Backbone atoms as SQL, in Angstrom:
CREATE TABLE atoms (id INTEGER PRIMARY KEY, chain TEXT, resi INTEGER, resn TEXT, atom TEXT, x REAL, y REAL, z REAL);
INSERT INTO atoms VALUES
  (1, 'A', 1, 'MET', 'N', 1.694, 24.631, 26.778),
  (2, 'A', 1, 'MET', 'CA', 2.414, 24.319, 25.769),
  (3, 'A', 1, 'MET', 'C', 0.856, 23.721, 24.937),
  (4, 'A', 2, 'THR', 'N', 1.151, 24.127, 23.982),
  (5, 'A', 2, 'THR', 'CA', 0.425, 23.595, 22.104),
  (6, 'A', 2, 'THR', 'C', 0.101, 22.472, 22.257),
  (7, 'A', 3, 'ASP', 'N', -1.364, 22.280, 21.045),
  (8, 'A', 3, 'ASP', 'CA', -1.772, 20.988, 21.279),
  (9, 'A', 3, 'ASP', 'C', -0.543, 20.479, 20.281),
  (10, 'A', 4, 'ASP', 'N', -0.006, 20.155, 19.672),
  (11, 'A', 4, 'ASP', 'CA', 1.566, 19.930, 19.000),
  (12, 'A', 4, 'ASP', 'C', 2.489, 19.789, 19.544),
  (13, 'A', 5, 'THR', 'N', 2.694, 20.253, 20.998),
  (14, 'A', 5, 'THR', 'CA', 3.724, 20.174, 21.637),
  (15, 'A', 5, 'THR', 'C', 3.937, 18.880, 22.914),
  (16, 'A', 6, 'TYR', 'N', 4.662, 17.772, 22.634),
  (17, 'A', 6, 'TYR', 'CA', 4.830, 16.547, 23.450),
  (18, 'A', 6, 'TYR', 'C', 5.802, 16.621, 24.187),
  (19, 'A', 7, 'VAL', 'N', 5.939, 15.829, 25.850),
  (20, 'A', 7, 'VAL', 'CA', 6.621, 15.355, 26.452),
  (21, 'A', 7, 'VAL', 'C', 6.487, 13.869, 25.874),
  (22, 'A', 8, 'ILE', 'N', 8.210, 13.835, 26.135),
  (23, 'A', 8, 'ILE', 'CA', 8.512, 12.369, 25.671),
  (24, 'A', 8, 'ILE', 'C', 9.202, 12.246, 27.265),
  (25, 'A', 9, 'VAL', 'N', 8.954, 10.575, 27.347),
  (26, 'A', 9, 'VAL', 'CA', 9.128, 9.935, 28.716),
  (27, 'A', 9, 'VAL', 'C', 10.520, 8.718, 28.516),
  (28, 'A', 10, 'GLY', 'N', 10.459, 8.006, 29.382),
  (29, 'A', 10, 'GLY', 'CA', 11.493, 7.176, 29.333),
  (30, 'A', 10, 'GLY', 'C', 10.927, 6.351, 30.005),
  (31, 'A', 11, 'ASP', 'N', 11.436, 4.787, 29.940),
  (32, 'A', 11, 'ASP', 'CA', 10.722, 3.665, 30.104),
  (33, 'A', 11, 'ASP', 'C', 10.299, 3.615, 31.755),
  (34, 'A', 12, 'ASP', 'N', 10.772, 4.329, 32.466),
  (35, 'A', 12, 'ASP', 'CA', 10.718, 4.336, 34.199),
  (36, 'A', 12, 'ASP', 'C', 9.610, 5.600, 34.134),
  (37, 'A', 13, 'GLY', 'N', 8.442, 6.567, 32.824),
  (38, 'A', 13, 'GLY', 'CA', 7.835, 7.033, 32.840),
  (39, 'A', 13, 'GLY', 'C', 8.244, 8.967, 33.014),
  (40, 'A', 14, 'GLN', 'N', 9.554, 9.530, 33.633),
  (41, 'A', 14, 'GLN', 'CA', 10.274, 10.282, 33.688),
  (42, 'A', 14, 'GLN', 'C', 10.387, 10.604, 32.232),
  (43, 'A', 15, 'PRO', 'N', 10.534, 12.022, 32.891),
  (44, 'A', 15, 'PRO', 'CA', 10.107, 13.074, 31.115),
  (45, 'A', 15, 'PRO', 'C', 11.708, 13.141, 31.000),
  (46, 'A', 16, 'LEU', 'N', 11.689, 13.039, 29.349),
  (47, 'A', 16, 'LEU', 'CA', 13.387, 13.248, 29.350),
  (48, 'A', 16, 'LEU', 'C', 13.722, 14.459, 27.622),
  (49, 'A', 17, 'GLY', 'N', 12.243, 14.660, 27.667),
  (50, 'A', 17, 'GLY', 'CA', 12.663, 16.410, 26.705),
  (51, 'A', 17, 'GLY', 'C', 10.726, 16.310, 25.736),
  (52, 'A', 18, 'VAL', 'N', 11.268, 17.799, 25.839),
  (53, 'A', 18, 'VAL', 'CA', 10.087, 18.340, 24.772),
  (54, 'A', 18, 'VAL', 'C', 9.724, 18.332, 23.484),
  (55, 'A', 19, 'THR', 'N', 8.591, 17.855, 22.803),
  (56, 'A', 19, 'THR', 'CA', 8.844, 18.416, 21.068),
  (57, 'A', 19, 'THR', 'C', 7.776, 19.072, 20.512),
  (58, 'A', 20, 'ASN', 'N', 7.857, 19.105, 19.458),
  (59, 'A', 20, 'ASN', 'CA', 6.913, 19.976, 18.339),
  (60, 'A', 20, 'ASN', 'C', 6.384, 19.407, 17.568),
  (61, 'A', 21, 'MET', 'N', 5.319, 18.135, 17.235),
  (62, 'A', 21, 'MET', 'CA', 5.224, 17.475, 16.462),
  (63, 'A', 21, 'MET', 'C', 4.991, 18.369, 15.110),
  (64, 'A', 22, 'THR', 'N', 4.597, 19.472, 14.489),
  (65, 'A', 22, 'THR', 'CA', 4.619, 20.105, 13.567),
  (66, 'A', 22, 'THR', 'C', 6.113, 20.835, 13.586),
  (67, 'A', 23, 'MET', 'N', 6.579, 21.198, 14.094),
  (68, 'A', 23, 'MET', 'CA', 8.239, 21.414, 13.630),
  (69, 'A', 23, 'MET', 'C', 8.510, 20.286, 12.972),
  (70, 'A', 24, 'ILE', 'N', 8.815, 18.745, 14.039),
  (71, 'A', 24, 'ILE', 'CA', 9.038, 17.724, 12.936),
  (72, 'A', 24, 'ILE', 'C', 7.990, 17.383, 11.387),
  (73, 'A', 25, 'THR', 'N', 7.138, 17.633, 11.232),
  (74, 'A', 25, 'THR', 'CA', 6.795, 17.082, 9.926),
  (75, 'A', 25, 'THR', 'C', 7.367, 18.263, 9.069),
  (76, 'A', 26, 'ASP', 'N', 7.169, 19.509, 9.521),
  (77, 'A', 26, 'ASP', 'CA', 7.894, 20.303, 8.511),
  (78, 'A', 26, 'ASP', 'C', 9.025, 20.206, 7.737),
  (79, 'A', 27, 'GLU', 'N', 9.931, 20.103, 9.192),
  (80, 'A', 27, 'GLU', 'CA', 11.424, 18.978, 8.926),
  (81, 'A', 27, 'GLU', 'C', 11.267, 18.271, 8.028),
  (82, 'A', 28, 'GLY', 'N', 10.665, 17.479, 8.790),
  (83, 'A', 28, 'GLY', 'CA', 10.921, 15.779, 7.613),
  (84, 'A', 28, 'GLY', 'C', 10.244, 16.537, 6.762),
  (85, 'A', 29, 'THR', 'N', 9.127, 17.088, 5.623),
  (86, 'A', 29, 'THR', 'CA', 8.772, 17.138, 4.286),
  (87, 'A', 29, 'THR', 'C', 10.001, 17.801, 3.699),
  (88, 'A', 30, 'LYS', 'N', 10.395, 18.930, 4.231),
  (89, 'A', 30, 'LYS', 'CA', 11.484, 19.828, 3.354),
  (90, 'A', 30, 'LYS', 'C', 12.711, 19.169, 3.504),
  (91, 'A', 31, 'LEU', 'N', 13.111, 17.648, 4.600),
  (92, 'A', 31, 'LEU', 'CA', 14.262, 16.965, 4.027),
  (93, 'A', 31, 'LEU', 'C', 13.889, 15.955, 3.189),
  (94, 'A', 32, 'ALA', 'N', 12.602, 15.516, 3.054),
  (95, 'A', 32, 'ALA', 'CA', 12.373, 14.374, 2.461),
  (96, 'A', 32, 'ALA', 'C', 12.424, 15.336, 0.676),
  (97, 'A', 33, 'PHE', 'N', 11.665, 16.731, 0.122),
  (98, 'A', 33, 'PHE', 'CA', 11.604, 16.761, -1.097),
  (99, 'A', 33, 'PHE', 'C', 13.089, 17.601, -0.990),
  (100, 'A', 34, 'ALA', 'N', 14.248, 17.943, -0.325),
  (101, 'A', 34, 'ALA', 'CA', 15.051, 18.584, -0.920),
  (102, 'A', 34, 'ALA', 'C', 15.933, 17.018, -1.260),
  (103, 'A', 35, 'PHE', 'N', 15.993, 15.990, -0.272),
  (104, 'A', 35, 'PHE', 'CA', 16.586, 14.894, -0.529),
  (105, 'A', 35, 'PHE', 'C', 16.613, 14.491, -2.247),
  (106, 'A', 36, 'ALA', 'N', 14.741, 14.416, -2.369),
  (107, 'A', 36, 'ALA', 'CA', 14.434, 14.052, -3.740),
  (108, 'A', 36, 'ALA', 'C', 15.008, 14.993, -5.091),
  (109, 'A', 37, 'ALA', 'N', 15.005, 16.103, -4.297),
  (110, 'A', 37, 'ALA', 'CA', 15.199, 16.869, -5.998),
  (111, 'A', 37, 'ALA', 'C', 17.531, 17.093, -5.831),
  (112, 'A', 38, 'HIS', 'N', 17.858, 16.638, -4.650),
  (113, 'A', 38, 'HIS', 'CA', 19.457, 16.409, -4.763),
  (114, 'A', 38, 'HIS', 'C', 19.809, 14.886, -5.070),
  (115, 'A', 39, 'CYS', 'N', 18.613, 13.917, -5.212),
  (116, 'A', 39, 'CYS', 'CA', 19.113, 12.636, -5.031),
  (117, 'A', 39, 'CYS', 'C', 20.217, 12.447, -6.139),
  (118, 'A', 40, 'ASP', 'N', 21.009, 13.071, -7.411),
  (119, 'A', 40, 'ASP', 'CA', 21.804, 12.640, -7.849),
  (120, 'A', 40, 'ASP', 'C', 22.861, 13.052, -7.363),
  (121, 'A', 41, 'ASP', 'N', 22.860, 14.176, -6.990),
  (122, 'A', 41, 'ASP', 'CA', 24.221, 14.839, -6.228),
  (123, 'A', 41, 'ASP', 'C', 24.440, 15.335, -4.803),
  (124, 'A', 42, 'ALA', 'N', 25.910, 14.219, -4.229),
  (125, 'A', 42, 'ALA', 'CA', 26.584, 13.523, -3.271),
  (126, 'A', 42, 'ALA', 'C', 26.495, 14.664, -2.378),
  (127, 'A', 43, 'ALA', 'N', 27.137, 15.939, -2.903),
  (128, 'A', 43, 'ALA', 'CA', 28.201, 16.980, -2.604),
  (129, 'A', 43, 'ALA', 'C', 26.845, 17.320, -1.741),
  (130, 'A', 44, 'ALA', 'N', 25.739, 17.566, -2.296),
  (131, 'A', 44, 'ALA', 'CA', 24.398, 18.811, -1.934),
  (132, 'A', 44, 'ALA', 'C', 24.200, 17.533, -0.708),
  (133, 'A', 45, 'LEU', 'N', 23.642, 16.044, -0.855),
  (134, 'A', 45, 'LEU', 'CA', 22.743, 15.289, -0.223),
  (135, 'A', 45, 'LEU', 'C', 23.458, 15.677, 0.895),
  (136, 'A', 46, 'ASP', 'N', 24.933, 15.420, 2.071),
  (137, 'A', 46, 'ASP', 'CA', 25.636, 15.739, 2.947),
  (138, 'A', 46, 'ASP', 'C', 24.915, 17.030, 3.499),
  (139, 'A', 47, 'ARG', 'N', 25.691, 18.443, 2.478),
  (140, 'A', 47, 'ARG', 'CA', 24.856, 20.040, 2.782),
  (141, 'A', 47, 'ARG', 'C', 23.370, 19.990, 3.391),
  (142, 'A', 48, 'ILE', 'N', 22.790, 18.893, 2.682),
  (143, 'A', 48, 'ILE', 'CA', 21.115, 19.329, 3.282),
  (144, 'A', 48, 'ILE', 'C', 21.097, 18.281, 3.914),
  (145, 'A', 49, 'GLN', 'N', 21.985, 17.212, 4.908),
  (146, 'A', 49, 'GLN', 'CA', 21.951, 16.306, 5.673),
  (147, 'A', 49, 'GLN', 'C', 22.599, 17.020, 7.273),
  (148, 'A', 50, 'THR', 'N', 23.645, 17.952, 7.086),
  (149, 'A', 50, 'THR', 'CA', 24.299, 18.918, 8.283),
  (150, 'A', 50, 'THR', 'C', 23.850, 19.833, 8.505),
  (151, 'A', 51, 'ASP', 'N', 22.411, 20.912, 7.418),
  (152, 'A', 51, 'ASP', 'CA', 22.083, 21.923, 7.366),
  (153, 'A', 51, 'ASP', 'C', 20.980, 21.540, 8.525),
  (154, 'A', 52, 'THR', 'N', 20.041, 20.130, 8.060),
  (155, 'A', 52, 'THR', 'CA', 19.018, 19.741, 8.940),
  (156, 'A', 52, 'THR', 'C', 19.429, 19.811, 10.289),
  (157, 'A', 53, 'LEU', 'N', 20.562, 18.966, 10.338),
  (158, 'A', 53, 'LEU', 'CA', 20.995, 18.211, 11.507),
  (159, 'A', 53, 'LEU', 'C', 22.073, 19.700, 12.759),
  (160, 'A', 54, 'THR', 'N', 21.768, 20.604, 12.036),
  (161, 'A', 54, 'THR', 'CA', 22.205, 22.069, 12.392),
  (162, 'A', 54, 'THR', 'C', 21.187, 22.495, 13.357),
  (163, 'A', 55, 'ARG', 'N', 20.153, 22.399, 12.324),
  (164, 'A', 55, 'ARG', 'CA', 19.240, 23.493, 12.810),
  (165, 'A', 55, 'ARG', 'C', 18.269, 23.187, 13.575),
  (166, 'A', 56, 'VAL', 'N', 18.014, 21.411, 13.432),
  (167, 'A', 56, 'VAL', 'CA', 16.942, 20.635, 14.064),
  (168, 'A', 56, 'VAL', 'C', 17.845, 20.009, 15.676),
  (169, 'A', 57, 'GLY', 'N', 18.888, 19.710, 15.178),
  (170, 'A', 57, 'GLY', 'CA', 19.659, 19.857, 17.030),
  (171, 'A', 57, 'GLY', 'C', 19.268, 18.143, 17.197),
  (172, 'A', 58, 'PRO', 'N', 20.705, 17.635, 17.634),
  (173, 'A', 58, 'PRO', 'CA', 20.964, 16.349, 17.478),
  (174, 'A', 58, 'PRO', 'C', 19.726, 15.301, 18.229),
  (175, 'A', 59, 'ASP', 'N', 19.299, 16.029, 19.464),
  (176, 'A', 59, 'ASP', 'CA', 17.700, 15.173, 19.917),
  (177, 'A', 59, 'ASP', 'C', 16.787, 15.367, 19.413),
  (178, 'A', 60, 'THR', 'N', 16.338, 16.218, 18.268),
  (179, 'A', 60, 'THR', 'CA', 15.281, 16.206, 17.146),
  (180, 'A', 60, 'THR', 'C', 15.445, 15.202, 15.973),
  (181, 'A', 61, 'PHE', 'N', 16.474, 15.447, 15.597),
  (182, 'A', 61, 'PHE', 'CA', 17.597, 14.624, 14.374),
  (183, 'A', 61, 'PHE', 'C', 16.715, 13.313, 13.617),
  (184, 'A', 62, 'GLY', 'N', 17.178, 12.211, 15.127),
  (185, 'A', 62, 'GLY', 'CA', 16.077, 11.314, 14.655),
  (186, 'A', 62, 'GLY', 'C', 14.800, 11.156, 14.298),
  (187, 'A', 63, 'TYR', 'N', 13.779, 11.621, 14.850),
  (188, 'A', 63, 'TYR', 'CA', 12.196, 12.406, 14.747),
  (189, 'A', 63, 'TYR', 'C', 12.260, 12.387, 13.045),
  (190, 'A', 64, 'VAL', 'N', 12.723, 13.753, 12.486),
  (191, 'A', 64, 'VAL', 'CA', 13.135, 14.569, 12.007),
  (192, 'A', 64, 'VAL', 'C', 12.751, 13.139, 10.418),
  (193, 'A', 65, 'CYS', 'N', 14.020, 12.476, 10.721),
  (194, 'A', 65, 'CYS', 'CA', 14.485, 11.245, 9.459),
  (195, 'A', 65, 'CYS', 'C', 13.576, 10.596, 9.230),
  (196, 'A', 66, 'ALA', 'N', 12.729, 9.750, 10.271),
  (197, 'A', 66, 'ALA', 'CA', 11.641, 9.179, 10.872),
  (198, 'A', 66, 'ALA', 'C', 10.571, 9.718, 10.136),
  (199, 'A', 67, 'ASN', 'N', 10.106, 10.522, 10.093),
  (200, 'A', 67, 'ASN', 'CA', 9.091, 11.793, 9.370),
  (201, 'A', 67, 'ASN', 'C', 9.591, 11.659, 7.457),
  (202, 'A', 68, 'ALA', 'N', 10.598, 12.021, 7.435),
  (203, 'A', 68, 'ALA', 'CA', 11.453, 12.254, 5.922),
  (204, 'A', 68, 'ALA', 'C', 10.890, 10.564, 5.172),
  (205, 'A', 69, 'LEU', 'N', 11.192, 9.829, 6.314),
  (206, 'A', 69, 'LEU', 'CA', 11.792, 8.236, 5.775),
  (207, 'A', 69, 'LEU', 'C', 10.024, 7.945, 4.777),
  (208, 'A', 70, 'ARG', 'N', 8.792, 8.158, 5.862),
  (209, 'A', 70, 'ARG', 'CA', 7.773, 7.789, 5.112),
  (210, 'A', 70, 'ARG', 'C', 7.161, 8.939, 4.138),
  (211, 'A', 71, 'THR', 'N', 7.383, 9.896, 4.484),
  (212, 'A', 71, 'THR', 'CA', 7.017, 10.747, 3.655),
  (213, 'A', 71, 'THR', 'C', 8.170, 10.664, 2.196),
  (214, 'A', 72, 'LEU', 'N', 9.427, 10.237, 2.094),
  (215, 'A', 72, 'LEU', 'CA', 9.503, 10.106, 1.302),
  (216, 'A', 72, 'LEU', 'C', 9.120, 8.990, 0.493),
  (217, 'A', 73, 'ALA', 'N', 9.103, 8.059, 1.140),
  (218, 'A', 73, 'ALA', 'CA', 8.503, 6.546, 0.696),
  (219, 'A', 73, 'ALA', 'C', 6.915, 6.677, -0.032),
  (220, 'A', 74, 'GLU', 'N', 6.212, 7.380, 0.951),
  (221, 'A', 74, 'GLU', 'CA', 4.255, 7.714, 0.518),
  (222, 'A', 74, 'GLU', 'C', 3.847, 9.338, -0.784),
  (223, 'A', 75, 'HIS', 'N', 5.127, 9.753, -0.150),
  (224, 'A', 75, 'HIS', 'CA', 4.415, 11.035, -0.961),
  (225, 'A', 75, 'HIS', 'C', 5.327, 10.999, -2.275),
  (226, 'A', 76, 'ILE', 'N', 6.818, 10.014, -2.512),
  (227, 'A', 76, 'ILE', 'CA', 7.968, 10.629, -4.315),
  (228, 'A', 76, 'ILE', 'C', 7.826, 9.200, -4.497),
  (229, 'A', 77, 'LEU', 'N', 8.483, 8.611, -4.267),
  (230, 'A', 77, 'LEU', 'CA', 8.900, 6.876, -4.208),
  (231, 'A', 77, 'LEU', 'C', 7.299, 6.324, -4.526),
  (232, 'A', 78, 'SER', 'N', 6.249, 5.958, -3.796),
  (233, 'A', 78, 'SER', 'CA', 5.283, 5.325, -5.066),
  (234, 'A', 78, 'SER', 'C', 4.557, 5.936, -5.666),
  (235, 'A', 79, 'PRO', 'N', 4.411, 7.453, -5.566),
  (236, 'A', 79, 'PRO', 'CA', 3.803, 8.633, -7.196),
  (237, 'A', 79, 'PRO', 'C', 4.238, 8.017, -7.952),
  (238, 'A', 80, 'SER', 'N', 5.887, 7.624, -8.148),
  (239, 'A', 80, 'SER', 'CA', 7.126, 8.010, -9.060),
  (240, 'A', 80, 'SER', 'C', 7.053, 6.138, -8.981),
  (241, 'A', 81, 'PHE', 'N', 6.727, 5.862, -8.909),
  (242, 'A', 81, 'PHE', 'CA', 6.585, 3.671, -9.091),
  (243, 'A', 81, 'PHE', 'C', 5.317, 4.404, -10.177),
  (244, 'A', 82, 'ASP', 'N', 4.414, 4.208, -9.778),
  (245, 'A', 82, 'ASP', 'CA', 3.159, 4.713, -9.788),
  (246, 'A', 82, 'ASP', 'C', 3.401, 4.986, -11.587),
  (247, 'A', 83, 'VAL', 'N', 4.456, 6.341, -11.813),
  (248, 'A', 83, 'VAL', 'CA', 4.407, 6.461, -13.238),
  (249, 'A', 83, 'VAL', 'C', 4.783, 5.260, -14.033),
  (250, 'A', 84, 'ALA', 'N', 6.293, 4.872, -12.777),
  (251, 'A', 84, 'ALA', 'CA', 7.079, 3.475, -14.037),
  (252, 'A', 84, 'ALA', 'C', 5.945, 2.305, -14.417),
  (253, 'A', 85, 'GLN', 'N', 5.277, 2.135, -13.642),
  (254, 'A', 85, 'GLN', 'CA', 4.610, 1.088, -13.983),
  (255, 'A', 85, 'GLN', 'C', 3.301, 1.256, -15.260),
  (256, 'A', 86, 'ALA', 'N', 3.222, 2.571, -15.415),
  (257, 'A', 86, 'ALA', 'CA', 1.976, 2.813, -16.446),
  (258, 'A', 86, 'ALA', 'C', 3.011, 2.687, -17.959),
  (259, 'A', 87, 'HIS', 'N', 4.280, 3.176, -17.948),
  (260, 'A', 87, 'HIS', 'CA', 4.892, 2.537, -19.198),
  (261, 'A', 87, 'HIS', 'C', 5.343, 1.327, -18.650),
  (262, 'A', 88, 'GLY', 'N', 5.503, 0.204, -17.805),
  (263, 'A', 88, 'GLY', 'CA', 5.546, -1.133, -18.321),
  (264, 'A', 88, 'GLY', 'C', 6.420, -1.429, -17.775),
  (265, 'A', 89, 'THR', 'N', 7.227, -0.559, -16.785),
  (266, 'A', 89, 'THR', 'CA', 8.443, -1.052, -15.148),
  (267, 'A', 89, 'THR', 'C', 7.338, -1.510, -14.256),
  (268, 'A', 90, 'ASP', 'N', 7.773, -2.436, -13.423),
  (269, 'A', 90, 'ASP', 'CA', 7.275, -2.492, -12.171),
  (270, 'A', 90, 'ASP', 'C', 8.360, -2.643, -11.208),
  (271, 'A', 91, 'LEU', 'N', 9.266, -1.602, -10.711),
  (272, 'A', 91, 'LEU', 'CA', 10.269, -1.036, -9.647),
  (273, 'A', 91, 'LEU', 'C', 9.864, -1.683, -8.402),
  (274, 'A', 92, 'ARG', 'N', 8.292, -1.572, -8.312),
  (275, 'A', 92, 'ARG', 'CA', 8.050, -2.027, -6.782),
  (276, 'A', 92, 'ARG', 'C', 8.663, -3.705, -6.570),
  (277, 'A', 93, 'ALA', 'N', 8.483, -4.275, -7.492),
  (278, 'A', 93, 'ALA', 'CA', 9.417, -5.942, -7.186),
  (279, 'A', 93, 'ALA', 'C', 9.954, -5.809, -7.344),
  (280, 'A', 94, 'GLY', 'N', 11.336, -5.017, -7.979),
  (281, 'A', 94, 'GLY', 'CA', 12.448, -5.097, -7.824),
  (282, 'A', 94, 'GLY', 'C', 13.069, -4.148, -6.356),
  (283, 'A', 95, 'MET', 'N', 12.084, -3.329, -5.774),
  (284, 'A', 95, 'MET', 'CA', 12.642, -3.203, -4.110),
  (285, 'A', 95, 'MET', 'C', 11.947, -3.849, -3.676),
  (286, 'A', 96, 'ARG', 'N', 11.084, -4.908, -3.625),
  (287, 'A', 96, 'ARG', 'CA', 10.655, -5.912, -2.251),
  (288, 'A', 96, 'ARG', 'C', 11.528, -6.606, -2.352),
  (289, 'A', 97, 'ALA', 'N', 11.771, -6.501, -3.724),
  (290, 'A', 97, 'ALA', 'CA', 13.407, -8.044, -3.211),
  (291, 'A', 97, 'ALA', 'C', 14.531, -8.033, -3.183),
  (292, 'A', 98, 'ILE', 'N', 15.151, -6.881, -2.724),
  (293, 'A', 98, 'ILE', 'CA', 16.121, -5.825, -2.166),
  (294, 'A', 98, 'ILE', 'C', 16.044, -5.579, -0.654),
  (295, 'A', 99, 'ALA', 'N', 14.396, -5.343, 0.197),
  (296, 'A', 99, 'ALA', 'CA', 14.353, -5.700, 1.094),
  (297, 'A', 99, 'ALA', 'C', 14.141, -6.825, 1.372),
  (298, 'A', 100, 'GLN', 'N', 13.928, -7.882, 0.710),
  (299, 'A', 100, 'GLN', 'CA', 14.164, -9.504, 1.451),
  (300, 'A', 100, 'GLN', 'C', 15.068, -9.522, 1.323),
  (301, 'A', 101, 'GLY', 'N', 16.364, -9.153, 0.717),
  (302, 'A', 101, 'GLY', 'CA', 17.626, -9.759, 0.509),
  (303, 'A', 101, 'GLY', 'C', 17.888, -10.159, -0.407),
  (304, 'A', 102, 'GLU', 'N', 17.308, -10.047, -1.425),
  (305, 'A', 102, 'GLU', 'CA', 17.670, -11.050, -2.893),
  (306, 'A', 102, 'GLU', 'C', 17.755, -9.868, -4.369),
  (307, 'A', 103, 'GLN', 'N', 18.712, -10.335, -5.056),
  (308, 'A', 103, 'GLN', 'CA', 19.554, -9.204, -5.321),
  (309, 'A', 103, 'GLN', 'C', 18.053, -9.780, -6.858),
  (310, 'A', 104, 'PRO', 'N', 17.751, -8.190, -7.277),
  (311, 'A', 104, 'PRO', 'CA', 16.645, -8.341, -8.241),
  (312, 'A', 104, 'PRO', 'C', 17.288, -8.534, -9.762);
């Protein structure tokens, strides 16, 4: 195994599978930027999601999505919110309110 290949074990310590973190990171990054690029096109989002699931398989898809969410938040939304803030609109406050169950 390479340094970026890991054995996934269950609560009992028994192996459940093997995964490659480089592939998860690469696929998650691709998914995040594809979603951002097509965020206004529901059909494209469906196609991107289906293509990714087909490519990585159902056992890895959750890991890829978790990586994509982090990438989307840290590398796409945060810089976008910085630009909005520089122009006088605080989008983060609205997002925090929604996250806390409030309607901004």
